[in-house]
N, C-alpha and C positions, 0 to 999 in steps of 0.2 A: 390510517394502516398504509404503508405502500404496495402495491402489488406488486408479487414476486414472480419468479421465472424458475419452478421447477425446485421450491421452497429455498432459493437463493434471495439474501437481500443484495440491499443497493452495492453496500460495501463489500460485497462478493462479486458484484459483477464487474464494479472498477479495477478489481484485482484481476480480473478474467481477463479483463477489455486491455489493462497493463503486458500479461502475457501475451496476449494478442499483437498488441506492437513492438514486445521484444521479437519473437516469431518475423514479425516484418522487417526487421531490422536486420534480423540474422539473413535472411535470404537478399535483401536489398546491398547489405555491405558484407556480407560472406565473412561475418562473423567465426571464429574457432567455435566449438563447443565447449572450452574454457571460457571464453569471454562471455558465451549465453550462461552458462553456469555462476557466475559472478555478478552478472547481471541481474540475472532471477533471485538471486540471494538478497542483494541489495533492493532491490522491488519490494520484496517479503518480509524484509527487515523494516522499511520505510513503513509500511503499511502497518504491519503489527506494531510500531511506534507510535503511530498515530494513532492507534485506540487505547493506549494505556491510562488509566487513570492517574488523575493528579495526585501526588501528595498532599494531604490537607494542609502541613506547615506550609509547602509551598505556595497553593493557593492562598492562604492568609495572610503570606507577606506580601501578595501581590494586590493586595486589597489597597486604595488610595486611603491616604491617612488625612485627617483633616486639620 
């Protein structure tokens, strides 16, 4: 079991760090609010897409056949 920080898992902390990096980019490159929102949505979608389960049919098709 991995240690948690106030009940947050490792994946949640990775997402939080990515948001911190986005805020750093805003400050460094003077992004507009719209650019930040688009980037935040893209990071969030990528995070949740990475957590999705694979469909059984897809995983069966990926198995190497002898």
